C-alpha positions in Angstrom: 0.1 0.1 -0.3 2.3 2.3 0.7 4.3 2.0 -2.9 0.9 3.7 -4.1 1.0 6.6 -2.5 5.3 6.5 -2.2 5.6 10.0 -4.0 3.3 11.4 -2.0 5.1 10.3 1.6 8.5 11.6 -0.1 7.3 14.7 -0.8 5.8 15.2 2.3 9.0 14.1 4.5 6.9 11.0 5.8 9.1 7.9 7.0 7.2 4.7 7.6 8.5 2.5 10.7 8.0 -1.0 11.0 8.9 -2.4 14.0 9.2 -6.0 15.5 11.0 -9.1 14.2 9.9 -12.1 12.6 9.1 -14.7 9.9 7.7 -11.9 7.2 11.4 -10.0 8.0 13.2 -10.9 4.8 10.0 -11.0 2.3 9.4 -7.4 3.6 13.2 -6.5 2.8 12.8 -7.8 -0.9 9.8 -5.8 -1.3 10.7 -3.1 -0.4 14.3 -3.5 -2.2 11.7 -4.0 -5.3 9.7 -1.5 -5.2 12.7 1.5 -4.5 11.5 2.1 -1.4 14.2 2.2 1.2 14.2 5.8 2.1 10.1 6.0 3.0 10.7 2.6 4.5 13.1 1.5 7.1 12.3 -2.2 9.1 13.3 -0.8 12.6 13.4 -4.2 14.7 12.2 -5.0 18.2 12.2 -2.2 20.5 12.0 -2.0 24.4 10.8 1.0 23.8 7.3 1.2 22.2 5.6 3.9 23.6 8.4 6.2 23.1 8.0 5.0 19.3 4.6 5.4 19.3 4.1 8.5 20.8 6.6 10.6 17.8 4.3 8.5 15.5 1.3 9.9 13.4 -0.6 7.0 11.7 -0.8 3.9 13.1 -1.6 1.0 11.0 -3.2 -2.2 11.9 -3.2 -4.4 8.9 -4.5 -8.1 10.1 -6.6 -10.4 8.8 -8.3 -11.1 12.4 -7.9 -10.0 15.7 -9.6 -10.5 18.8 -9.0 -7.8 21.2 -5.7 -5.1 20.0 -4.3 -4.1 22.9 -1.6 -2.3 20.7 -4.1 -0.3 19.0 -5.4 0.5 22.1 -1.6 1.3 23.3 -1.4 3.4 20.2 -4.3 5.1 20.4 -2.9 6.3 23.9 0.1 7.8 22.9 -2.2 9.7 20.6 -1.8 7.9 16.9 -4.7 7.8 14.4 -5.2 4.2 13.4 -5.6 2.8 10.3 -7.4 -0.8 10.9 -8.6 -3.4 8.8 -12.5 -4.1 9.9 -11.6 -7.6 10.5 -14.8 -9.4 12.3 -13.7 -8.6 15.9 -11.4 -6.5 17.6 -11.1 -2.8 16.0 -14.8 -1.9 15.2 -15.0 -2.1 19.0 -12.3 0.0 19.7 -12.0 2.8 16.9 -15.2 4.7 16.1 -14.9 5.2 12.6 -13.4 8.6 10.7 -13.9 9.9 13.8 -11.4 8.3 16.2 -9.3 6.0 13.9 -10.4 4.9 9.9 -11.9 1.1 9.6 -10.8 -0.1 5.9 -12.3 -3.1 3.8 -9.5 -3.9 2.0 -5.8 -4.0 2.5 -4.5 -2.5 0.4 -5.9 0.5 -2.1 -8.1 1.3 0.9 -5.2 2.1 3.3 -3.1 3.7 1.3 -6.1 6.5 0.0 -6.7 6.9 3.6 -3.4 7.9 4.3 -2.7 9.5 1.6 -6.0 11.5 3.2 -4.8 12.2 6.3 -0.8 13.5 5.2 -2.8 15.9 2.7 -5.4 17.1 5.7 -3.6 18.3 9.0 -6.7 19.4 10.2 -8.2 16.4 10.1 -4.8 14.3 11.1 -5.1 17.2 13.8 -8.5 16.6 15.6 -8.0 12.7 15.0 -5.0 12.3 17.6 -7.6 14.6 19.8 -10.1 11.6 19.7 -8.2 9.2 20.1 -8.1 9.6 23.2 -11.3 9.1 24.0 -12.2 5.7 23.3 -10.6 5.0 27.1 -13.2 6.8 28.5 -15.3 3.5 27.5 -12.9 1.1 28.2 -12.0 2.6 31.9 -11.4 0.0 34.2 -14.0 1.0 36.6 -16.5 1.4 33.6 -15.6 -2.1 32.5 -16.1 -3.4 35.7 -19.2 -1.7 36.8 -20.8 -3.5 33.2 -19.2 -7.0 34.7 -20.8 -6.6 37.6 -24.0 -5.4 35.9 -23.6 -8.8 34.3 -22.7 -11.0 36.6 -26.0 -9.2 38.7 -28.0 -10.1 35.7 -26.7 -13.6 35.5 -27.4 -14.6 39.1 -30.6 -12.4 39.0 -32.1 -15.0 36.1 -31.1 -18.4 37.6 -32.7 -17.8 41.2 
């Protein structure tokens, strides 16, 4: 997806940083070389300071086809990163309010590229969405979630008597 907007990323001085290690690293290196995007896509490897890295970022991509409850998505949003995520069956859509504090896309490549393009070309939208990322925690606060669990247990107990 970065390949589709590589010229725009270069023009705007945006860098895509990929953190982590794994079996896809070699394949990613080959693709980066194939598409000649070495100057805008950096494989950073493993980091012991993910929050420090995310606080410096503006956009977070979650391209998984399947998710449960993606903690990393919440962590990125807590750091002010606007998430662009594949709208898989579970997880991201429970966290992201589409177009308000993040973006959900149906397909990977072209949809993600289009949304990145829109955000990097609309500083006001990006800024507003970055502010909205932290609102998710009003819904996910431990005291609110604990109260919901208590209510659920109470209903179950009440219905079993």
